[in-house]
N, CA, C and O atoms as a CHARMM CRD file, in Angstrom:
* protein
*
  392
    1    1 MET  N     87.35400 125.64800  92.30000 PROA 1      0.00000
    2    1 MET  CA    86.78400 125.86400  93.62300 PROA 1      0.00000
    3    1 MET  C     86.36500 124.52900  94.21600 PROA 1      0.00000
    4    1 MET  O     85.92000 123.63700  93.49500 PROA 1      0.00000
    5    2 PRO  N     86.50700 124.39200  95.51800 PROA 2      0.00000
    6    2 PRO  CA    86.14300 123.13400  96.16500 PROA 2      0.00000
    7    2 PRO  C     84.63100 122.94100  96.26300 PROA 2      0.00000
    8    2 PRO  O     83.85000 123.89200  96.24900 PROA 2      0.00000
    9    3 ILE  N     84.26100 121.68400  96.36200 PROA 3      0.00000
   10    3 ILE  CA    82.85600 121.30500  96.53300 PROA 3      0.00000
   11    3 ILE  C     82.66500 120.91700  97.99700 PROA 3      0.00000
   12    3 ILE  O     83.39400 120.07500  98.52100 PROA 3      0.00000
   13    4 TYR  N     81.68900 121.53000  98.65000 PROA 4      0.00000
   14    4 TYR  CA    81.39900 121.24400 100.05400 PROA 4      0.00000
   15    4 TYR  C     80.06800 120.51600 100.16100 PROA 4      0.00000
   16    4 TYR  O     79.13600 120.78600  99.40300 PROA 4      0.00000
   17    5 THR  N     79.98900 119.59300 101.10500 PROA 5      0.00000
   18    5 THR  CA    78.75500 118.84800 101.36400 PROA 5      0.00000
   19    5 THR  C     78.13100 119.38500 102.64600 PROA 5      0.00000
   20    5 THR  O     78.80700 119.55100 103.66100 PROA 5      0.00000
   21    6 TYR  N     76.84000 119.65100 102.58400 PROA 6      0.00000
   22    6 TYR  CA    76.08800 120.13700 103.73100 PROA 6      0.00000
   23    6 TYR  C     74.92300 119.19800 103.99100 PROA 6      0.00000
   24    6 TYR  O     74.41400 118.54100 103.08300 PROA 6      0.00000
   25    7 GLN  N     74.51200 119.15100 105.25700 PROA 7      0.00000
   26    7 GLN  CA    73.35500 118.33500 105.63600 PROA 7      0.00000
   27    7 GLN  C     72.33300 119.22200 106.32200 PROA 7      0.00000
   28    7 GLN  O     72.66000 120.00200 107.21700 PROA 7      0.00000
   29    8 ILE  N     71.09400 119.08800 105.88700 PROA 8      0.00000
   30    8 ILE  CA    70.00000 119.85300 106.48200 PROA 8      0.00000
   31    8 ILE  C     69.69000 119.27400 107.86400 PROA 8      0.00000
   32    8 ILE  O     69.67800 118.05900 108.06000 PROA 8      0.00000
   33    9 ILE  N     69.44200 120.17500 108.81100 PROA 9      0.00000
   34    9 ILE  CA    69.05700 119.76200 110.16400 PROA 9      0.00000
   35    9 ILE  C     67.54800 119.94300 110.28000 PROA 9      0.00000
   36    9 ILE  O     67.04100 121.05900 110.16600 PROA 9      0.00000
   37   10 ASN  N     66.83800 118.84900 110.50700 PROA 10     0.00000
   38   10 ASN  CA    65.37800 118.90400 110.62800 PROA 10     0.00000
   39   10 ASN  C     64.97000 119.62600 111.90300 PROA 10     0.00000
   40   10 ASN  O     65.79000 119.82900 112.79900 PROA 10     0.00000
   41   11 GLU  N     63.69800 120.01400 111.98300 PROA 11     0.00000
   42   11 GLU  CA    63.18000 120.74100 113.15000 PROA 11     0.00000
   43   11 GLU  C     63.34500 119.96000 114.44200 PROA 11     0.00000
   44   11 GLU  O     63.54700 120.55300 115.50200 PROA 11     0.00000
   45   12 ASP  N     63.26100 118.62300 114.36700 PROA 12     0.00000
   46   12 ASP  CA    63.41000 117.80800 115.57200 PROA 12     0.00000
   47   12 ASP  C     64.88600 117.51300 115.89500 PROA 12     0.00000
   48   12 ASP  O     65.17700 116.77500 116.83700 PROA 12     0.00000
   49   13 GLY  N     65.81000 118.08600 115.12100 PROA 13     0.00000
   50   13 GLY  CA    67.23900 117.89800 115.36100 PROA 13     0.00000
   51   13 GLY  C     67.85200 116.72300 114.63500 PROA 13     0.00000
   52   13 GLY  O     69.06500 116.52100 114.69300 PROA 13     0.00000
   53   14 SER  N     67.01800 115.93100 113.94100 PROA 14     0.00000
   54   14 SER  CA    67.53600 114.77400 113.21900 PROA 14     0.00000
   55   14 SER  C     68.18200 115.21600 111.90400 PROA 14     0.00000
   56   14 SER  O     67.98100 116.33400 111.43000 PROA 14     0.00000
   57   15 ASP  N     68.95800 114.30200 111.33700 PROA 15     0.00000
   58   15 ASP  CA    69.64700 114.58200 110.08800 PROA 15     0.00000
   59   15 ASP  C     68.68300 114.54100 108.91500 PROA 15     0.00000
   60   15 ASP  O     67.87400 113.62100 108.79300 PROA 15     0.00000
   61   16 GLY  N     68.77700 115.53900 108.06100 PROA 16     0.00000
   62   16 GLY  CA    67.98000 115.59100 106.84900 PROA 16     0.00000
   63   16 GLY  C     68.82600 115.22400 105.64200 PROA 16     0.00000
   64   16 GLY  O     69.91500 114.66900 105.79200 PROA 16     0.00000
   65   17 PRO  N     68.34100 115.52400 104.46000 PROA 17     0.00000
   66   17 PRO  CA    69.08700 115.19300 103.24600 PROA 17     0.00000
   67   17 PRO  C     70.35500 116.04000 103.12600 PROA 17     0.00000
   68   17 PRO  O     70.48700 117.08600 103.76200 PROA 17     0.00000
   69   18 THR  N     71.28500 115.55900 102.29200 PROA 18     0.00000
   70   18 THR  CA    72.53000 116.29000 102.04000 PROA 18     0.00000
   71   18 THR  C     72.48500 116.91800 100.65200 PROA 18     0.00000
   72   18 THR  O     71.72600 116.49600  99.78000 PROA 18     0.00000
   73   19 PHE  N     73.31600 117.93300 100.47500 PROA 19     0.00000
   74   19 PHE  CA    73.45900 118.57100  99.16300 PROA 19     0.00000
   75   19 PHE  C     74.87900 119.11300  99.06500 PROA 19     0.00000
   76   19 PHE  O     75.56100 119.28300 100.07500 PROA 19     0.00000
   77   20 GLU  N     75.31300 119.37900  97.84500 PROA 20     0.00000
   78   20 GLU  CA    76.66400 119.88300  97.60800 PROA 20     0.00000
   79   20 GLU  C     76.60500 121.30300  97.04500 PROA 20     0.00000
   80   20 GLU  O     75.71900 121.65600  96.26700 PROA 20     0.00000
   81   21 VAL  N     77.58000 122.09700  97.46800 PROA 21     0.00000
   82   21 VAL  CA    77.67600 123.48200  97.02400 PROA 21     0.00000
   83   21 VAL  C     79.13300 123.77200  96.68200 PROA 21     0.00000
   84   21 VAL  O     80.04100 123.32900  97.38500 PROA 21     0.00000
   85   22 THR  N     79.35100 124.51300  95.60600 PROA 22     0.00000
   86   22 THR  CA    80.69000 124.95200  95.23800 PROA 22     0.00000
   87   22 THR  C     80.84500 126.40100  95.66300 PROA 22     0.00000
   88   22 THR  O     80.09300 127.27100  95.22300 PROA 22     0.00000
   89   23 HSD  N     81.83300 126.65500  96.52800 PROA 23     0.00000
   90   23 HSD  CA    82.15400 128.03200  96.88200 PROA 23     0.00000
   91   23 HSD  C     83.61600 128.11100  97.28000 PROA 23     0.00000
   92   23 HSD  O     84.25300 127.09200  97.54800 PROA 23     0.00000
   93   24 GLY  N     84.14400 129.32500  97.31600 PROA 24     0.00000
   94   24 GLY  CA    85.55800 129.54500  97.58600 PROA 24     0.00000
   95   24 GLY  C     85.95300 129.14800  98.99900 PROA 24     0.00000
   96   24 GLY  O     85.12100 129.11100  99.90500 PROA 24     0.00000
   97   25 MET  N     87.22700 128.85500  99.17100 PROA 25     0.00000
   98   25 MET  CA    87.73700 128.45100 100.48500 PROA 25     0.00000
   99   25 MET  C     87.68800 129.60000 101.48600 PROA 25     0.00000
  100   25 MET  O     87.58300 129.36200 102.69000 PROA 25     0.00000
  101   26 ASN  N     87.76100 130.83100 101.01400 PROA 26     0.00000
  102   26 ASN  CA    87.74800 131.98600 101.89900 PROA 26     0.00000
  103   26 ASN  C     86.34600 132.44300 102.26900 PROA 26     0.00000
  104   26 ASN  O     86.17800 133.30500 103.13200 PROA 26     0.00000
  105   27 GLU  N     85.34000 131.86800 101.61700 PROA 27     0.00000
  106   27 GLU  CA    83.95700 132.21100 101.94800 PROA 27     0.00000
  107   27 GLU  C     83.54000 131.48200 103.22000 PROA 27     0.00000
  108   27 GLU  O     83.96700 130.35100 103.45000 PROA 27     0.00000
  109   28 PRO  N     82.70900 132.11700 104.05400 PROA 28     0.00000
  110   28 PRO  CA    82.26800 131.43200 105.27000 PROA 28     0.00000
  111   28 PRO  C     81.33400 130.26900 104.93200 PROA 28     0.00000
  112   28 PRO  O     80.64700 130.30200 103.91100 PROA 28     0.00000
  113   29 PRO  N     81.30700 129.23500 105.79100 PROA 29     0.00000
  114   29 PRO  CA    80.40900 128.10300 105.52400 PROA 29     0.00000
  115   29 PRO  C     78.94600 128.53100 105.61300 PROA 29     0.00000
  116   29 PRO  O     78.59400 129.47600 106.31900 PROA 29     0.00000
  117   30 LEU  N     78.11000 127.80800 104.87800 PROA 30     0.00000
  118   30 LEU  CA    76.67300 128.10300 104.89700 PROA 30     0.00000
  119   30 LEU  C     76.09600 127.78700 106.26500 PROA 30     0.00000
  120   30 LEU  O     76.57200 126.88300 106.95200 PROA 30     0.00000
  121   31 THR  N     75.08500 128.52100 106.65700 PROA 31     0.00000
  122   31 THR  CA    74.36600 128.24200 107.90100 PROA 31     0.00000
  123   31 THR  C     72.93700 127.81000 107.61400 PROA 31     0.00000
  124   31 THR  O     72.25500 127.26900 108.48400 PROA 31     0.00000
  125   32 GLU  N     72.48300 128.05600 106.36400 PROA 32     0.00000
  126   32 GLU  CA    71.13500 127.62700 105.97900 PROA 32     0.00000
  127   32 GLU  C     71.11900 127.22300 104.51500 PROA 32     0.00000
  128   32 GLU  O     71.94200 127.67400 103.71900 PROA 32     0.00000
  129   33 ASP  N     70.17100 126.36800 104.17800 PROA 33     0.00000
  130   33 ASP  CA    70.00200 125.88200 102.80900 PROA 33     0.00000
  131   33 ASP  C     69.56200 127.04700 101.92600 PROA 33     0.00000
  132   33 ASP  O     68.56400 127.70100 102.22900 PROA 33     0.00000
  133   34 PRO  N     70.29400 127.31900 100.83300 PROA 34     0.00000
  134   34 PRO  CA    69.91400 128.44100  99.96700 PROA 34     0.00000
  135   34 PRO  C     68.52000 128.30800  99.36200 PROA 34     0.00000
  136   34 PRO  O     67.89100 129.31700  99.04500 PROA 34     0.00000
  137   35 GLU  N     68.02600 127.08000  99.19600 PROA 35     0.00000
  138   35 GLU  CA    66.71000 126.88300  98.56800 PROA 35     0.00000
  139   35 GLU  C     65.57000 126.93300  99.57200 PROA 35     0.00000
  140   35 GLU  O     64.53400 127.53800  99.29700 PROA 35     0.00000
  141   36 THR  N     65.74500 126.29900 100.74700 PROA 36     0.00000
  142   36 THR  CA    64.64400 126.18500 101.70100 PROA 36     0.00000
  143   36 THR  C     64.78500 127.09000 102.91800 PROA 36     0.00000
  144   36 THR  O     63.79800 127.36600 103.60000 PROA 36     0.00000
  145   37 GLY  N     66.01200 127.55900 103.20000 PROA 37     0.00000
  146   37 GLY  CA    66.23900 128.38200 104.38500 PROA 37     0.00000
  147   37 GLY  C     66.37400 127.58900 105.65900 PROA 37     0.00000
  148   37 GLY  O     66.51700 128.17500 106.73200 PROA 37     0.00000
  149   38 LYS  N     66.33200 126.25100 105.57600 PROA 38     0.00000
  150   38 LYS  CA    66.48100 125.41500 106.77400 PROA 38     0.00000
  151   38 LYS  C     67.93200 125.42500 107.23200 PROA 38     0.00000
  152   38 LYS  O     68.83600 125.57900 106.41000 PROA 38     0.00000
  153   39 PRO  N     68.17400 125.26200 108.54700 PROA 39     0.00000
  154   39 PRO  CA    69.55100 125.25200 109.04700 PROA 39     0.00000
  155   39 PRO  C     70.32900 124.03500 108.51400 PROA 39     0.00000
  156   39 PRO  O     69.76300 122.96400 108.29900 PROA 39     0.00000
  157   40 VAL  N     71.63700 124.23100 108.30700 PROA 40     0.00000
  158   40 VAL  CA    72.49600 123.17200 107.78100 PROA 40     0.00000
  159   40 VAL  C     73.79300 123.12000 108.57900 PROA 40     0.00000
  160   40 VAL  O     74.14300 124.04900 109.30600 PROA 40     0.00000
  161   41 ARG  N     74.49300 121.99800 108.41800 PROA 41     0.00000
  162   41 ARG  CA    75.85300 121.87800 108.94800 PROA 41     0.00000
  163   41 ARG  C     76.71300 121.25800 107.85700 PROA 41     0.00000
  164   41 ARG  O     76.24000 120.46700 107.04100 PROA 41     0.00000
  165   42 ARG  N     77.97000 121.63000 107.86200 PROA 42     0.00000
  166   42 ARG  CA    78.88900 121.09900 106.85200 PROA 42     0.00000
  167   42 ARG  C     79.31800 119.70300 107.25700 PROA 42     0.00000
  168   42 ARG  O     79.62000 119.44300 108.42100 PROA 42     0.00000
  169   43 VAL  N     79.34100 118.80000 106.27300 PROA 43     0.00000
  170   43 VAL  CA    79.75000 117.41700 106.48400 PROA 43     0.00000
  171   43 VAL  C     81.17700 117.28600 105.97200 PROA 43     0.00000
  172   43 VAL  O     81.45500 117.59100 104.81200 PROA 43     0.00000
  173   44 PHE  N     82.07100 116.83900 106.82400 PROA 44     0.00000
  174   44 PHE  CA    83.46600 116.69600 106.42600 PROA 44     0.00000
  175   44 PHE  C     83.70000 115.30200 105.87100 PROA 44     0.00000
  176   44 PHE  O     83.27900 114.30400 106.45500 PROA 44     0.00000
  177   45 ALA  N     84.38000 115.25300 104.73400 PROA 45     0.00000
  178   45 ALA  CA    84.66500 113.98400 104.06300 PROA 45     0.00000
  179   45 ALA  C     86.10300 114.01600 103.56800 PROA 45     0.00000
  180   45 ALA  O     86.70200 115.08200 103.42800 PROA 45     0.00000
  181   46 ALA  N     86.64400 112.84000 103.30700 PROA 46     0.00000
  182   46 ALA  CA    88.00200 112.75300 102.77900 PROA 46     0.00000
  183   46 ALA  C     88.05700 113.38500 101.40000 PROA 46     0.00000
  184   46 ALA  O     87.16700 113.15400 100.58100 PROA 46     0.00000
  185   47 PRO  N     89.08000 114.17300 101.13000 PROA 47     0.00000
  186   47 PRO  CA    89.17000 114.80400  99.81600 PROA 47     0.00000
  187   47 PRO  C     89.58200 113.81400  98.74600 PROA 47     0.00000
  188   47 PRO  O     90.21100 112.79500  99.03400 PROA 47     0.00000
  189   48 HSD  N     89.22500 114.12000  97.51200 PROA 48     0.00000
  190   48 HSD  CA    89.67000 113.31600  96.37900 PROA 48     0.00000
  191   48 HSD  C     90.99300 113.89200  95.90900 PROA 48     0.00000
  192   48 HSD  O     91.07600 115.07500  95.57900 PROA 48     0.00000
  193   49 VAL  N     92.02300 113.06700  95.87800 PROA 49     0.00000
  194   49 VAL  CA    93.33000 113.51000  95.40900 PROA 49     0.00000
  195   49 VAL  C     93.51700 112.96700  94.00100 PROA 49     0.00000
  196   49 VAL  O     93.60600 111.75600  93.79800 PROA 49     0.00000
  197   50 ALA  N     93.57500 113.86000  93.04500 PROA 50     0.00000
  198   50 ALA  CA    93.70600 113.44300  91.65600 PROA 50     0.00000
  199   50 ALA  C     94.98700 112.65000  91.45900 PROA 50     0.00000
  200   50 ALA  O     96.03400 112.99100  92.00900 PROA 50     0.00000
  201   51 GLY  N     94.89400 111.60100  90.67600 PROA 51     0.00000
  202   51 GLY  CA    96.07100 110.80500  90.36200 PROA 51     0.00000
  203   51 GLY  C     96.07300 109.43900  91.02200 PROA 51     0.00000
  204   51 GLY  O     96.66800 108.50200  90.49000 PROA 51     0.00000
  205   52 TRP  N     95.42100 109.30400  92.16600 PROA 52     0.00000
  206   52 TRP  CA    95.41300 108.00600  92.84700 PROA 52     0.00000
  207   52 TRP  C     94.23800 107.15100  92.42200 PROA 52     0.00000
  208   52 TRP  O     94.26100 105.93700  92.62600 PROA 52     0.00000
  209   53 GLY  N     93.23200 107.73600  91.85100 PROA 53     0.00000
  210   53 GLY  CA    92.06300 106.96400  91.47900 PROA 53     0.00000
  211   53 GLY  C     91.91100 106.74700  89.99500 PROA 53     0.00000
  212   53 GLY  O     90.87900 106.24400  89.55100 PROA 53     0.00000
  213   54 ASN  N     92.91600 107.11300  89.21000 PROA 54     0.00000
  214   54 ASN  CA    92.73600 106.94800  87.77800 PROA 54     0.00000
  215   54 ASN  C     93.12600 105.54300  87.32600 PROA 54     0.00000
  216   54 ASN  O     93.79700 104.81100  88.05300 PROA 54     0.00000
  217   55 SER  N     92.70500 105.17900  86.13100 PROA 55     0.00000
  218   55 SER  CA    92.89200 103.80400  85.66000 PROA 55     0.00000
  219   55 SER  C     94.35100 103.45900  85.40400 PROA 55     0.00000
  220   55 SER  O     94.74900 102.30600  85.57200 PROA 55     0.00000
  221   56 ARG  N     95.15600 104.43800  85.00100 PROA 56     0.00000
  222   56 ARG  CA    96.57500 104.16000  84.73900 PROA 56     0.00000
  223   56 ARG  C     97.28700 103.72600  86.01500 PROA 56     0.00000
  224   56 ARG  O     98.04600 102.75800  86.00300 PROA 56     0.00000
  225   57 VAL  N     97.04800 104.42900  87.10200 PROA 57     0.00000
  226   57 VAL  CA    97.67600 104.07500  88.37300 PROA 57     0.00000
  227   57 VAL  C     97.16000 102.71900  88.84900 PROA 57     0.00000
  228   57 VAL  O     97.92900 101.91600  89.37800 PROA 57     0.00000
  229   58 GLY  N     95.86200 102.45800  88.66600 PROA 58     0.00000
  230   58 GLY  CA    95.29800 101.17000  89.05400 PROA 58     0.00000
  231   58 GLY  C     95.92700 100.01000  88.30800 PROA 58     0.00000
  232   58 GLY  O     96.19500  98.96100  88.89300 PROA 58     0.00000
  233   59 LYS  N     96.16300 100.19500  87.02000 PROA 59     0.00000
  234   59 LYS  CA    96.80200  99.14400  86.22500 PROA 59     0.00000
  235   59 LYS  C     98.23300  98.90400  86.67600 PROA 59     0.00000
  236   59 LYS  O     98.69000  97.76300  86.72800 PROA 59     0.00000
  237   60 GLN  N     98.94600  99.98900  87.00400 PROA 60     0.00000
  238   60 GLN  CA   100.32000  99.82900  87.48100 PROA 60     0.00000
  239   60 GLN  C    100.35200  99.08000  88.81300 PROA 60     0.00000
  240   60 GLN  O    101.19800  98.21200  89.02400 PROA 60     0.00000
  241   61 MET  N     99.42600  99.42000  89.70600 PROA 61     0.00000
  242   61 MET  CA    99.42500  98.81200  91.03100 PROA 61     0.00000
  243   61 MET  C     99.04800  97.33800  90.98300 PROA 61     0.00000
  244   61 MET  O     99.49400  96.56200  91.82800 PROA 61     0.00000
  245   62 THR  N     98.23300  96.93800  90.00900 PROA 62     0.00000
  246   62 THR  CA    97.81000  95.53900  89.92300 PROA 62     0.00000
  247   62 THR  C     98.50200  94.79300  88.78900 PROA 62     0.00000
  248   62 THR  O     98.03800  93.73200  88.37200 PROA 62     0.00000
  249   63 SER  N     99.59700  95.33500  88.29200 PROA 63     0.00000
  250   63 SER  CA   100.33200  94.64800  87.23000 PROA 63     0.00000
  251   63 SER  C    100.89700  93.33400  87.76300 PROA 63     0.00000
  252   63 SER  O    101.09000  93.17100  88.96700 PROA 63     0.00000
  253   64 ASP  N    101.15700  92.40800  86.85500 PROA 64     0.00000
  254   64 ASP  CA   101.69200  91.10200  87.25400 PROA 64     0.00000
  255   64 ASP  C    103.00400  91.25800  88.01100 PROA 64     0.00000
  256   64 ASP  O    103.20000  90.61700  89.04400 PROA 64     0.00000
  257   65 ASP  N    103.89700  92.09500  87.51500 PROA 65     0.00000
  258   65 ASP  CA   105.19400  92.28400  88.16300 PROA 65     0.00000
  259   65 ASP  C    105.05200  92.86600  89.56100 PROA 65     0.00000
  260   65 ASP  O    105.71800  92.41700  90.49400 PROA 65     0.00000
  261   66 ASN  N    104.19000  93.86000  89.70800 PROA 66     0.00000
  262   66 ASN  CA   104.01700  94.48800  91.01200 PROA 66     0.00000
  263   66 ASN  C    103.37200  93.52900  92.01000 PROA 66     0.00000
  264   66 ASN  O    103.78600  93.47700  93.16800 PROA 66     0.00000
  265   67 CYS  N    102.37000  92.77600  91.57900 PROA 67     0.00000
  266   67 CYS  CA   101.73600  91.80400  92.47100 PROA 67     0.00000
  267   67 CYS  C    102.75200  90.76400  92.95000 PROA 67     0.00000
  268   67 CYS  O    102.80300  90.43500  94.13500 PROA 67     0.00000
  269   68 GLU  N    103.54600  90.26000  92.03100 PROA 68     0.00000
  270   68 GLU  CA   104.53800  89.24800  92.40000 PROA 68     0.00000
  271   68 GLU  C    105.60100  89.83700  93.31800 PROA 68     0.00000
  272   68 GLU  O    106.02100  89.18900  94.27700 PROA 68     0.00000
  273   69 ARG  N    106.03100  91.04300  93.03400 PROA 69     0.00000
  274   69 ARG  CA   107.04200  91.70800  93.86100 PROA 69     0.00000
  275   69 ARG  C    106.56300  91.88600  95.29400 PROA 69     0.00000
  276   69 ARG  O    107.35100  91.78800  96.23500 PROA 69     0.00000
  277   70 LEU  N    105.26700  92.14700  95.45900 PROA 70     0.00000
  278   70 LEU  CA   104.69900  92.36000  96.79100 PROA 70     0.00000
  279   70 LEU  C    104.24100  91.06700  97.46600 PROA 70     0.00000
  280   70 LEU  O    103.73400  91.10200  98.58600 PROA 70     0.00000
  281   71 GLY  N    104.41600  89.92300  96.79200 PROA 71     0.00000
  282   71 GLY  CA   104.09800  88.63700  97.39400 PROA 71     0.00000
  283   71 GLY  C    102.67200  88.16700  97.21600 PROA 71     0.00000
  284   71 GLY  O    102.23300  87.26000  97.92300 PROA 71     0.00000
  285   72 PHE  N    101.93400  88.76100  96.28900 PROA 72     0.00000
  286   72 PHE  CA   100.55600  88.35000  96.03200 PROA 72     0.00000
  287   72 PHE  C    100.50100  87.33600  94.90300 PROA 72     0.00000
  288   72 PHE  O    101.38300  87.29500  94.04500 PROA 72     0.00000
  289   73 THR  N     99.46700  86.52800  94.91200 PROA 73     0.00000
  290   73 THR  CA    99.16900  85.64700  93.79700 PROA 73     0.00000
  291   73 THR  C     98.00200  86.25200  93.04600 PROA 73     0.00000
  292   73 THR  O     96.98400  86.60300  93.64300 PROA 73     0.00000
  293   74 LYS  N     98.15100  86.37400  91.73100 PROA 74     0.00000
  294   74 LYS  CA    97.12100  87.00900  90.91100 PROA 74     0.00000
  295   74 LYS  C     96.57500  85.99900  89.91700 PROA 74     0.00000
  296   74 LYS  O     97.32800  85.35500  89.18700 PROA 74     0.00000
  297   75 TYR  N     95.24900  85.86900  89.89800 PROA 75     0.00000
  298   75 TYR  CA    94.56300  85.01100  88.93700 PROA 75     0.00000
  299   75 TYR  C     93.78600  85.88800  87.96100 PROA 75     0.00000
  300   75 TYR  O     93.20600  86.90200  88.35100 PROA 75     0.00000
  301   76 VAL  N     93.77800  85.49100  86.68900 PROA 76     0.00000
  302   76 VAL  CA    93.07100  86.22900  85.65100 PROA 76     0.00000
  303   76 VAL  C     92.07400  85.29100  84.98600 PROA 76     0.00000
  304   76 VAL  O     92.38500  84.13100  84.71300 PROA 76     0.00000
  305   77 ARG  N     90.88800  85.79400  84.73100 PROA 77     0.00000
  306   77 ARG  CA    89.83200  84.98900  84.11100 PROA 77     0.00000
  307   77 ARG  C     90.25800  84.57400  82.70700 PROA 77     0.00000
  308   77 ARG  O     90.73900  85.38200  81.91200 PROA 77     0.00000
  309   78 ASN  N     90.06600  83.29300  82.43300 PROA 78     0.00000
  310   78 ASN  CA    90.44600  82.73100  81.13600 PROA 78     0.00000
  311   78 ASN  C     89.30300  81.84800  80.64800 PROA 78     0.00000
  312   78 ASN  O     89.50000  80.66900  80.35400 PROA 78     0.00000
  313   79 GLY  N     88.13400  82.41500  80.56500 PROA 79     0.00000
  314   79 GLY  CA    86.95500  81.65100  80.17800 PROA 79     0.00000
  315   79 GLY  C     85.95400  81.63700  81.31300 PROA 79     0.00000
  316   79 GLY  O     86.26700  82.04300  82.43200 PROA 79     0.00000
  317   80 LYS  N     84.75500  81.17300  81.02800 PROA 80     0.00000
  318   80 LYS  CA    83.68000  81.17200  82.00700 PROA 80     0.00000
  319   80 LYS  C     84.00300  80.22800  83.16200 PROA 80     0.00000
  320   80 LYS  O     84.09000  79.01400  82.97500 PROA 80     0.00000
  321   81 GLY  N     84.17900  80.79200  84.35500 PROA 81     0.00000
  322   81 GLY  CA    84.45100  79.99400  85.54700 PROA 81     0.00000
  323   81 GLY  C     85.85000  79.42000  85.60600 PROA 81     0.00000
  324   81 GLY  O     86.11000  78.53600  86.42100 PROA 81     0.00000
  325   82 HSD  N     86.75100  79.88800  84.77800 PROA 82     0.00000
  326   82 HSD  CA    88.10800  79.36800  84.74500 PROA 82     0.00000
  327   82 HSD  C     89.10600  80.51500  84.89800 PROA 82     0.00000
  328   82 HSD  O     89.01900  81.52100  84.19300 PROA 82     0.00000
  329   83 TYR  N     90.04800  80.35600  85.81900 PROA 83     0.00000
  330   83 TYR  CA    91.05600  81.37700  86.08400 PROA 83     0.00000
  331   83 TYR  C     92.43100  80.73700  86.06500 PROA 83     0.00000
  332   83 TYR  O     92.60500  79.60000  86.50200 PROA 83     0.00000
  333   84 GLU  N     93.41400  81.48100  85.55100 PROA 84     0.00000
  334   84 GLU  CA    94.78400  80.97100  85.53200 PROA 84     0.00000
  335   84 GLU  C     95.68600  81.92300  86.31400 PROA 84     0.00000
  336   84 GLU  O     95.47300  83.13500  86.32600 PROA 84     0.00000
  337   85 ARG  N     96.69200  81.35100  86.96400 PROA 85     0.00000
  338   85 ARG  CA    97.62200  82.14800  87.75100 PROA 85     0.00000
  339   85 ARG  C     98.55400  82.90600  86.81300 PROA 85     0.00000
  340   85 ARG  O     99.18400  82.31500  85.93600 PROA 85     0.00000
  341   86 ARG  N     98.63500  84.21800  87.00600 PROA 86     0.00000
  342   86 ARG  CA    99.50400  85.05800  86.18400 PROA 86     0.00000
  343   86 ARG  C    100.70000  85.57500  86.97800 PROA 86     0.00000
  344   86 ARG  O    101.73800  85.89100  86.39600 PROA 86     0.00000
  345   87 ALA  N    100.56700  85.66400  88.28700 PROA 87     0.00000
  346   87 ALA  CA   101.65200  86.17900  89.11600 PROA 87     0.00000
  347   87 ALA  C    101.62900  85.44700  90.44900 PROA 87     0.00000
  348   87 ALA  O    100.57200  85.02100  90.91400 PROA 87     0.00000
  349   88 GLY  N    102.78700  85.30600  91.05400 PROA 88     0.00000
  350   88 GLY  CA   102.88200  84.64500  92.34800 PROA 88     0.00000
  351   88 GLY  C    103.36800  83.22200  92.22100 PROA 88     0.00000
  352   88 GLY  O    103.33800  82.63200  91.14100 PROA 88     0.00000
  353   89 LYS  N    103.81900  82.67200  93.34500 PROA 89     0.00000
  354   89 LYS  CA   104.41400  81.34000  93.34700 PROA 89     0.00000
  355   89 LYS  C    103.54600  80.31500  94.07300 PROA 89     0.00000
  356   89 LYS  O    103.79300  79.11200  93.98500 PROA 89     0.00000
  357   90 PHE  N    102.54500  80.78600  94.77900 PROA 90     0.00000
  358   90 PHE  CA   101.76200  79.88500  95.61400 PROA 90     0.00000
  359   90 PHE  C    100.36600  79.68700  95.03700 PROA 90     0.00000
  360   90 PHE  O     99.83200  80.56100  94.35500 PROA 90     0.00000
  361   91 GLY  N     99.78500  78.52400  95.32000 PROA 91     0.00000
  362   91 GLY  CA    98.45600  78.22600  94.83900 PROA 91     0.00000
  363   91 GLY  C     98.49600  77.43300  93.55200 PROA 91     0.00000
  364   91 GLY  O     99.54800  77.31900  92.92300 PROA 91     0.00000
  365   92 PRO  N     97.36400  76.88700  93.15400 PROA 92     0.00000
  366   92 PRO  CA    97.31200  76.09000  91.93300 PROA 92     0.00000
  367   92 PRO  C     97.49800  76.94800  90.69200 PROA 92     0.00000
  368   92 PRO  O     97.31200  78.16500  90.72200 PROA 92     0.00000
  369   93 ASP  N     97.86700  76.29100  89.60700 PROA 93     0.00000
  370   93 ASP  CA    98.04800  76.99500  88.33300 PROA 93     0.00000
  371   93 ASP  C     96.72200  77.48000  87.76800 PROA 93     0.00000
  372   93 ASP  O     96.66500  78.51700  87.10800 PROA 93     0.00000
  373   94 HSD  N     95.65400  76.72600  88.02900 PROA 94     0.00000
  374   94 HSD  CA    94.33000  77.03400  87.48100 PROA 94     0.00000
  375   94 HSD  C     93.29200  76.88800  88.57800 PROA 94     0.00000
  376   94 HSD  O     93.46000  76.09300  89.50300 PROA 94     0.00000
  377   95 LEU  N     92.20900  77.66600  88.47000 PROA 95     0.00000
  378   95 LEU  CA    91.06900  77.56200  89.37200 PROA 95     0.00000
  379   95 LEU  C     89.81700  77.36000  88.54000 PROA 95     0.00000
  380   95 LEU  O     89.66800  77.95500  87.47300 PROA 95     0.00000
  381   96 GLY  N     88.91200  76.51500  89.03200 PROA 96     0.00000
  382   96 GLY  CA    87.62800  76.29900  88.36500 PROA 96     0.00000
  383   96 GLY  C     87.77400  75.47300  87.11400 PROA 96     0.00000
  384   96 GLY  O     88.83600  74.91400  86.84200 PROA 96     0.00000
  385   97 GLY  N     86.72200  75.40300  86.36800 PROA 97     0.00000
  386   97 GLY  CA    86.74600  74.65000  85.10400 PROA 97     0.00000
  387   97 GLY  C     86.92600  73.16200  85.32700 PROA 97     0.00000
  388   97 GLY  O     86.51800  72.62600  86.35800 PROA 97     0.00000
  389   98 ASP  N     87.54000  72.49500  84.35300 PROA 98     0.00000
  390   98 ASP  CA    87.72600  71.04300  84.41300 PROA 98     0.00000
  391   98 ASP  C     88.84200  70.65300  85.31800 PROA 98     0.00000
  392   98 ASP  O     89.12300  69.46500  85.47500 PROA 98     0.00000
């Protein structure tokens, strides 16, 4: 079931705190906070799509081959304050250090 975010509407019309509720897609949206009875409105946010935020995909996207293919220069830390170029053709071979 999806998780929906709601925001409490204060008596003066200003925005109050937010909370999350899990309910079915076919259920009507809440009109009041189940705990306090105060009026609420649903806050729309970008959905999380599984698969794009996991570490495996992140490693593939920032791999040396992929960075070089896309024209980026990638530096990797090789000691305190020292970085070496692992991908790309532009820029110095090393940054920082001696």
